[in-house]
C-alpha positions, 0 to 999 in steps of 0.5 A, a space after each residue: 251447525 255444518 252438515 256432513 255431505 253424502 259420500 257414496 262409495 261402491 254399492 254401500 252406504 251406511 244407515 245414516 246416510 241412506 235415511 239422509 238420501 231419503 229426506 233429500 228425495 222426500 223433499 224434493 217430491 214435495 217441492 214438485 207437488 207443492 206447484 200442483 197444489 197452488 194457484 200461482 203458476 211460480 212460487 218464491 222460496 220464502 212460499 215454499 219454506 213457509 208452506 213445507 215447513 222447511 228452512 230457506 237454506 234446504 229449500 235452495 239445495 232442492 231447488 238447485 237440483 231440480 233446476 239442473 235437471 230441468 224440473 224446476 225453472 228459474 226466472 232470472 228476474 223476479 227470481 221466482 220458480 215455476 215447473 220445468 219441461 221435464 215434468 211435462 215429459 214425465 207426465 207424456 211418458 205416463 199418459 202413453 203408457 197408461 191404459 185407461 180402458 184396462 184401468 176402468 174396466 177394473 173398476 167396472 167389473 167391481 161395480 157390477 159385482 157389487 150392485 149386481 147391475 150393469 156398468 158402462 164406459 162411454 165417450 164423447 164425439 161432438 155433441 153426442 155421447 156413445 157407450 164404448 163398452 160394458 160390464 153386465 151382471 150374471 143375473 137373469 133380468 139385466 140390462 145391456 147398452 147398445 155399444 157404438 150407438 150415438 145419442 144426444 146429450 140431453 138424452 140419459 145420465 152419461 149424456 148429461 155429464 158430458 153436456 154439464 162439463 161443456 163450456 158455457 158458450 157451447 152449452 148454452 148454444 146446444 140448449 137453444 138449438 134443441 130448445 127450438 126443435 122441441 127436443 128439449 122442452 123446458 131448457 131452464 129445467 135443464 139448465 138447473 139440472 146440468 148445474 146440480 150436476 156439476 155441483 155434486 160431480 154425477 148425474 142421475 136418470 130415474 126413468 119414466 116408470 117402475 119397468 124403465 132403467 134408471 141410471 147414474 153417471 159420473 165423469 173421468 176427469 184429466 189434469 185440465 178439468 175436462 172429461 175423458 170419459 164417463 162411468 155409468 152404472 143402470 139397472 131396472 128402476 125398482 131394483 136399482 133403488 136399493 143400491 143407489 145410494 151405495 153405487 153413487 159412493 163406489 161410482 164417485 170413489 172409482 171416478 176419482 181414482 181414475 181421474 187422479 191417474 190422468 193428473 187430476 188431484 185428489 185427497 184420498 189414498 193412492 191405493 184402490 178404493 175397497 169394494 
């Protein structure tokens, strides 16, 4: 069946034309999104049509439009398609305008208000972790961290998150160096702990005694899966135990949301999690 072309005159479009235009935009967005969810760097028309349950003719029309605008490139030899330079330009413009600290602080306030404990954000410089901001609860007994003070990467939950996500060669060199000096008394135990952190997505530090601080921490990841920062929660050990499980869930929701804004895929709704 021949489809009547969309014709827009002036500023008015009919309801049918409006629906057709929206459907076209949705298909184009679905095609672009598909390239971010598959392992292959390029896709053929048949693959795209099958994944999106569209006809090949529709996929061809969408791809031709995206190619003309630079969002998709085509390989004339293989007749396959890949993301184009316009996608990178959009991504860079987004990241340049993204105030990650403001986003993180919003979640840190919610984490602190909900759990009644101190929320922190950390960065890494070479093989050291340091706090750059914190939100403390409005209660008499609370923990406060020293902003700017550097800590070794095996010292505390936020530092351990950074250490766990170093590439294997760098991580092993760090463990070997600090194992020789005795700063890491049991390298194998640390390796097991780091593997668990990577598996579950967060680190914990229970402290050495009832009055010692207890903490949890999880990374904010960019589109490559690299940690850009670490969000943490800490409080007195005995009190923190009461909110620990809830705090882990809230913390992972927060860091997943923040990672999404840096291009890391996620499988839950775009709206912020409910605190």
